[in-house]
N, CA, C and O atoms as a DFTB+ gen file, in Angstrom:
360 C
 N C O
     1  1     -24.169      16.642     -19.800
     2  2     -22.874      15.709     -19.903
     3  2     -23.239      14.533     -20.832
     4  3     -24.145      13.761     -20.519
     5  1     -22.534      14.394     -21.979
     6  2     -22.696      13.115     -22.604
     7  2     -22.210      11.793     -21.804
     8  3     -21.542      11.753     -20.771
     9  1     -22.703      10.785     -22.526
    10  2     -22.279       9.416     -22.124
    11  2     -20.718       9.328     -21.972
    12  3     -20.085       8.978     -20.976
    13  1     -20.213       9.763     -23.297
    14  2     -18.805       9.699     -23.307
    15  2     -17.973      10.388     -22.121
    16  3     -17.031       9.931     -21.475
    17  1     -18.641      11.682     -22.034
    18  2     -17.965      12.547     -21.021
    19  2     -18.085      11.985     -19.491
    20  3     -17.219      12.209     -18.645
    21  1     -19.192      11.277     -19.262
    22  2     -19.503      10.775     -18.187
    23  2     -18.616       9.565     -17.871
    24  3     -18.265       9.381     -16.706
    25  1     -18.206       8.666     -18.924
    26  2     -17.439       7.562     -18.605
    27  2     -16.118       8.148     -18.488
    28  3     -15.441       7.683     -17.571
    29  1     -15.524       9.165     -19.280
    30  2     -14.104       9.672     -19.006
    31  2     -14.033      10.266     -17.694
    32  3     -12.936      10.239     -17.136
    33  1     -14.997      10.789     -17.115
    34  2     -14.948      11.580     -15.744
    35  2     -14.871      10.486     -14.673
    36  3     -14.164      10.640     -13.677
    37  1     -15.651       9.304     -14.893
    38  2     -15.445       8.108     -13.918
    39  2     -14.093       7.486     -13.988
    40  3     -13.460       7.206     -12.970
    41  1     -13.614       7.253     -15.298
    42  2     -12.262       6.674     -15.234
    43  2     -11.195       7.556     -14.972
    44  3     -10.089       7.028     -14.856
    45  1     -11.284       8.930     -14.837
    46  2     -10.481       9.867     -14.281
    47  2     -10.257       9.535     -12.805
    48  3      -9.197       9.420     -12.190
    49  1     -11.719       9.391     -12.327
    50  2     -11.778       9.133     -10.710
    51  2     -10.803       7.826     -10.304
    52  3      -9.899       7.813      -9.469
    53  1     -11.242       6.806     -11.103
    54  2     -10.504       5.414     -10.743
    55  2      -9.053       5.527     -11.086
    56  3      -8.299       4.736     -10.519
    57  1      -8.554       6.380     -11.917
    58  2      -7.148       6.464     -12.159
    59  2      -6.728       7.057     -10.708
    60  3      -5.846       6.481     -10.072
    61  1      -7.221       7.949     -10.309
    62  2      -6.747       8.880      -9.172
    63  2      -6.893       7.790      -7.986
    64  3      -5.889       7.755      -7.274
    65  1      -7.963       6.858      -7.601
    66  2      -8.004       5.878      -6.708
    67  2      -6.554       4.872      -6.725
    68  3      -5.934       4.502      -5.728
    69  1      -6.267       4.596      -8.011
    70  2      -5.173       3.426      -8.218
    71  2      -4.116       4.182      -7.822
    72  3      -3.427       3.751      -6.898
    73  1      -3.798       5.407      -8.423
    74  2      -2.631       6.258      -8.216
    75  2      -2.208       6.360      -6.544
    76  3      -1.131       6.046      -6.038
    77  1      -3.499       6.938      -5.834
    78  2      -3.386       6.737      -4.475
    79  2      -2.853       5.514      -3.817
    80  3      -2.010       5.553      -2.921
    81  1      -3.360       4.463      -4.281
    82  2      -3.449       2.987      -3.705
    83  2      -1.772       2.930      -3.843
    84  3      -1.104       2.847      -2.812
    85  1      -1.112       2.979      -5.181
    86  2       0.069       2.726      -5.553
    87  2       1.175       3.494      -4.579
    88  3       2.173       3.004      -4.050
    89  1       0.729       4.715      -4.520
    90  2       1.605       5.725      -3.658
    91  2       1.753       5.254      -2.320
    92  3       2.862       5.174      -1.792
    93  1       0.575       4.905      -1.683
    94  2       0.568       4.355      -0.356
    95  2       1.174       3.207      -0.232
    96  3       1.952       3.164       0.721
    97  1       1.085       2.221      -0.891
    98  2       1.866       0.996      -1.126
    99  2       3.426       1.221      -1.214
   100  3       4.236       0.475      -0.665
   101  1       3.723       2.205      -1.880
   102  2       5.143       2.482      -2.088
   103  2       5.729       3.076      -0.686
   104  3       6.858       2.821      -0.268
   105  1       4.875       3.822      -0.099
   106  2       5.349       4.501       1.249
   107  2       5.394       3.265       2.208
   108  3       6.316       3.231       3.022
   109  1       4.544       2.318       2.187
   110  2       4.710       1.167       3.112
   111  2       5.892       0.239       2.979
   112  3       6.640      -0.126       3.886
   113  1       5.945      -0.138       1.479
   114  2       7.092      -1.076       1.084
   115  2       8.458      -0.314       1.547
   116  3       9.334      -1.027       2.035
   117  1       8.682       0.991       1.435
   118  2       9.821       1.752       1.847
   119  2       9.973       1.317       3.444
   120  3      10.919       0.682       3.910
   121  1       9.012       1.727       4.048
   122  2       8.923       1.537       5.536
   123  2       9.387       0.353       6.205
   124  3      10.156       0.181       7.151
   125  1       8.519      -0.659       5.244
   126  2       8.998      -2.188       5.547
   127  2      10.533      -2.537       5.092
   128  3      11.155      -3.413       5.692
   129  1      11.013      -1.936       4.190
   130  2      12.361      -2.212       3.767
   131  2      13.224      -1.650       4.928
   132  3      14.061      -2.341       5.509
   133  1      13.013      -0.576       5.178
   134  2      13.751       0.192       6.382
   135  2      13.628      -0.626       7.544
   136  3      14.726      -0.948       7.999
   137  1      12.613      -1.077       8.189
   138  2      12.554      -1.621       9.132
   139  2      13.301      -2.861       9.251
   140  3      13.930      -3.079      10.286
   141  1      13.294      -3.674       8.320
   142  2      13.956      -4.860       8.067
   143  2      15.603      -4.692       8.084
   144  3      16.391      -5.431       8.674
   145  1      15.889      -3.635       7.358
   146  2      17.267      -3.027       7.442
   147  2      17.801      -2.770       8.628
   148  3      18.976      -2.976       8.934
   149  1      16.892      -2.280       9.371
   150  2      17.323      -1.851      10.928
   151  2      17.424      -3.070      11.888
   152  3      18.048      -3.071      12.948
   153  1      16.758      -4.052      11.392
   154  2      16.815      -5.294      11.994
   155  2      18.031      -6.217      11.811
   156  3      18.219      -7.255      12.446
   157  1      18.839      -5.702      10.852
   158  2      20.032      -6.431      10.324
   159  2      19.900      -7.076       9.184
   160  3      20.943      -7.482       8.672
   161  1      18.639      -7.337       8.505
   162  2      18.515      -7.925       7.246
   163  2      18.962      -7.276       6.227
   164  3      18.860      -6.050       6.168
   165  1      19.614      -8.116       5.121
   166  2      20.111      -7.662       3.955
   167  2      19.020      -7.527       2.886
   168  3      18.452      -8.551       2.507
   169  1      18.700      -6.378       2.391
   170  2      17.519      -5.959       1.654
   171  2      18.296      -5.272       0.416
   172  3      18.478      -4.064       0.561
   173  1      18.736      -5.789      -0.659
   174  2      19.419      -5.072      -1.738
   175  2      18.579      -4.488      -2.554
   176  3      17.596      -5.093      -2.980
   177  1      18.855      -3.215      -2.888
   178  2      18.109      -2.246      -3.703
   179  2      17.791      -2.811      -4.948
   180  3      16.726      -2.551      -5.508
   181  1      18.701      -3.623      -5.460
   182  2      18.531      -4.190      -6.827
   183  2      17.332      -5.367      -6.822
   184  3      16.859      -5.765      -7.886
   185  1      16.933      -5.832      -5.660
   186  2      15.815      -6.747      -5.109
   187  2      14.450      -5.895      -5.309
   188  3      13.435      -6.252      -5.907
   189  1      14.686      -4.764      -4.693
   190  2      13.478      -3.797      -4.461
   191  2      12.933      -3.550      -5.760
   192  3      11.726      -3.631      -5.987
   193  1      13.930      -3.202      -6.758
   194  2      13.264      -2.906      -8.161
   195  2      12.151      -3.617      -8.728
   196  3      11.268      -3.197      -9.476
   197  1      12.386      -5.057      -8.128
   198  2      11.267      -5.927      -8.709
   199  2      10.130      -6.254      -7.927
   200  3       9.470      -7.278      -8.104
   201  1       9.850      -5.242      -6.908
   202  2       8.903      -5.483      -5.952
   203  2       7.685      -4.304      -6.410
   204  3       7.869      -3.087      -6.431
   205  1       6.519      -4.961      -6.735
   206  2       5.402      -4.070      -7.233
   207  2       4.559      -3.553      -6.140
   208  3       4.190      -4.261      -5.203
   209  1       4.205      -2.080      -6.301
   210  2       3.223      -1.461      -5.457
   211  2       1.953      -1.493      -5.855
   212  3       1.070      -0.951      -5.190
   213  1       1.675      -2.242      -7.181
   214  2       0.297      -2.312      -7.850
   215  2      -0.648      -3.230      -6.828
   216  3      -1.861      -3.087      -6.979
   217  1      -0.353      -3.835      -6.159
   218  2      -1.511      -4.774      -5.401
   219  2      -2.284      -3.893      -4.645
   220  3      -1.958      -2.784      -4.222
   221  1      -3.441      -4.547      -4.500
   222  2      -4.547      -3.693      -3.712
   223  2      -5.615      -4.800      -2.944
   224  3      -6.748      -4.503      -2.567
   225  1      -5.009      -6.067      -2.816
   226  2      -6.030      -7.058      -2.140
   227  2      -6.106      -6.745      -0.619
   228  3      -6.970      -7.296       0.063
   229  1      -5.420      -6.070      -0.197
   230  2      -5.396      -5.421       1.137
   231  2      -6.141      -4.163       1.347
   232  3      -6.264      -3.584       2.427
   233  1      -6.634      -3.793       0.191
   234  2      -7.625      -2.304       0.374
   235  2      -9.029      -2.622       0.067
   236  3      -9.360      -3.226      -0.953
   237  1      -9.833      -2.214       0.952
   238  2     -11.440      -2.322       0.765
   239  2     -11.921      -1.295      -0.025
   240  3     -11.874      -0.107       0.295
   241  1     -12.372      -1.722      -1.028
   242  2     -12.922      -0.693      -2.224
   243  2     -14.420      -0.904      -2.180
   244  3     -15.082      -0.384      -3.079
   245  1     -14.926      -1.484      -1.402
   246  2     -16.550      -1.808      -1.516
   247  2     -17.204      -0.720      -0.557
   248  3     -18.433      -0.783      -0.517
   249  1     -16.643       0.209       0.177
   250  2     -17.266       1.204       0.938
   251  2     -17.602       0.916       2.256
   252  3     -18.115       1.823       2.910
   253  1     -17.362      -0.471       2.921
   254  2     -17.511      -0.905       3.995
   255  2     -16.317      -0.871       4.925
   256  3     -15.353      -1.625       4.802
   257  1     -16.440       0.027       5.839
   258  2     -15.206       0.196       6.761
   259  2     -15.748      -0.039       8.174
   260  3     -16.899       0.048       8.599
   261  1     -14.412      -0.414       8.883
   262  2     -14.589      -0.755      10.295
   263  2     -13.534       0.422      11.064
   264  3     -12.329       0.544      10.842
   265  1     -14.239       1.109      11.874
   266  2     -13.286       2.277      12.230
   267  2     -13.022       2.021      13.886
   268  3     -13.938       2.083      14.706
   269  1     -11.780       1.758      14.195
   270  2     -11.441       1.430      15.582
   271  2     -10.778       2.597      16.270
   272  3      -9.549       2.552      16.299
   273  1     -11.399       3.686      16.858
   274  2     -11.029       4.774      17.555
   275  2      -9.992       4.646      18.525
   276  3      -9.334       5.634      18.849
   277  1      -9.788       3.540      19.010
   278  2      -8.972       3.221      20.048
   279  2      -7.777       2.818      19.516
   280  3      -6.856       2.766      20.331
   281  1      -7.491       2.476      18.230
   282  2      -6.235       2.072      17.719
   283  2      -5.293       3.054      17.645
   284  3      -5.528       4.047      16.956
   285  1      -4.148       2.933      18.307
   286  2      -3.037       3.962      18.028
   287  2      -2.217       3.538      16.865
   288  3      -1.956       2.352      16.663
   289  1      -1.784       4.572      16.049
   290  2      -0.879       4.316      14.935
   291  2       0.104       5.222      15.023
   292  3      -0.218       6.406      15.118
   293  1       1.501       4.846      15.010
   294  2       2.516       5.562      15.209
   295  2       3.077       6.404      13.987
   296  3       3.542       5.859      12.985
   297  1       3.004       7.625      14.135
   298  2       3.157       8.561      13.041
   299  2       2.088       8.584      11.794
   300  3       2.354       8.881      10.629
   301  1       0.846       8.207      12.313
   302  2      -0.198       7.941      11.042
   303  2       0.078       6.729      10.435
   304  3      -0.510       6.668       9.355
   305  1       0.746       5.712      10.685
   306  2       0.905       4.403      10.071
   307  2       0.417       3.124      10.827
   308  3       0.718       3.120      12.021
   309  1      -0.181       2.187      10.433
   310  2      -0.371       1.227      10.911
   311  2       0.893       0.231      11.115
   312  3       1.825       0.348      10.320
   313  1       0.975      -0.771      12.171
   314  2       2.277      -1.357      12.317
   315  2       2.320      -2.444      11.282
   316  3       1.338      -3.090      10.917
   317  1       3.596      -2.592      10.826
   318  2       3.928      -3.797       9.893
   319  2       3.459      -5.116      10.693
   320  3       3.546      -5.358      11.897
   321  1       2.950      -5.871       9.670
   322  2       2.861      -7.090       9.890
   323  2       4.102      -7.944       9.964
   324  3       4.995      -7.779       9.133
   325  1       4.200      -8.830      10.899
   326  2       5.486      -9.702      11.153
   327  2       4.945     -11.020      11.122
   328  3       4.615     -11.638      12.135
   329  1       4.847     -11.487       9.853
   330  2       4.304     -12.947       9.891
   331  2       5.790     -13.577       9.488
   332  3       6.850     -12.996       9.255
   333  1       5.433     -15.084       9.496
   334  2       6.910     -15.768       9.033
   335  2       7.116     -15.898       7.726
   336  3       8.200     -16.001       7.152
   337  1       5.887     -15.890       7.204
   338  2       6.080     -15.768       5.716
   339  2       7.015     -14.596       5.169
   340  3       7.935     -14.808       4.379
   341  1       6.733     -13.529       5.593
   342  2       7.262     -12.233       5.387
   343  2       8.807     -12.183       5.698
   344  3       9.629     -11.613       4.981
   345  1       9.080     -12.840       6.838
   346  2      10.540     -12.717       7.539
   347  2      11.083     -13.909       6.531
   348  3      12.209     -13.610       6.136
   349  1      10.702     -14.956       6.086
   350  2      11.399     -15.800       5.318
   351  2      11.574     -15.145       4.023
   352  3      12.686     -15.225       3.503
   353  1      10.485     -14.401       3.326
   354  2      10.837     -14.063       1.898
   355  2      12.116     -12.871       1.891
   356  3      12.853     -12.633       0.934
   357  1      12.148     -12.194       3.264
   358  2      13.140     -11.186       3.079
   359  2      14.526     -11.765       3.383
   360  3      15.527     -11.055       3.283
C-alpha cells in the first residue's frame, strides 16, 4: 500500500467517525427538542434549523473510557442534562 493510499484510508476512517458523531448528536438534539416540547416549551422548527450537530467536545476521542456497568439507560440513551443554562437557552 502506498503512502497516498494509506493516507486516504485513514481519512476515510476519520470521515466515518465524524459522520457517526454528527448522526448521534442529531438523534440527541431531536430527543432534547421533543423532551422540551413535552414540557410545554416552545421550540420552533425554524430555530432548530440553525442548531448544528457538528460539535464533539463531549466526545472522548482519546481511547480512554470509563465504563459504568451499573448505569441504566432508558432505551439505550443517557438521560438529558438539565442545566439552568440549557433551560434558559430554550
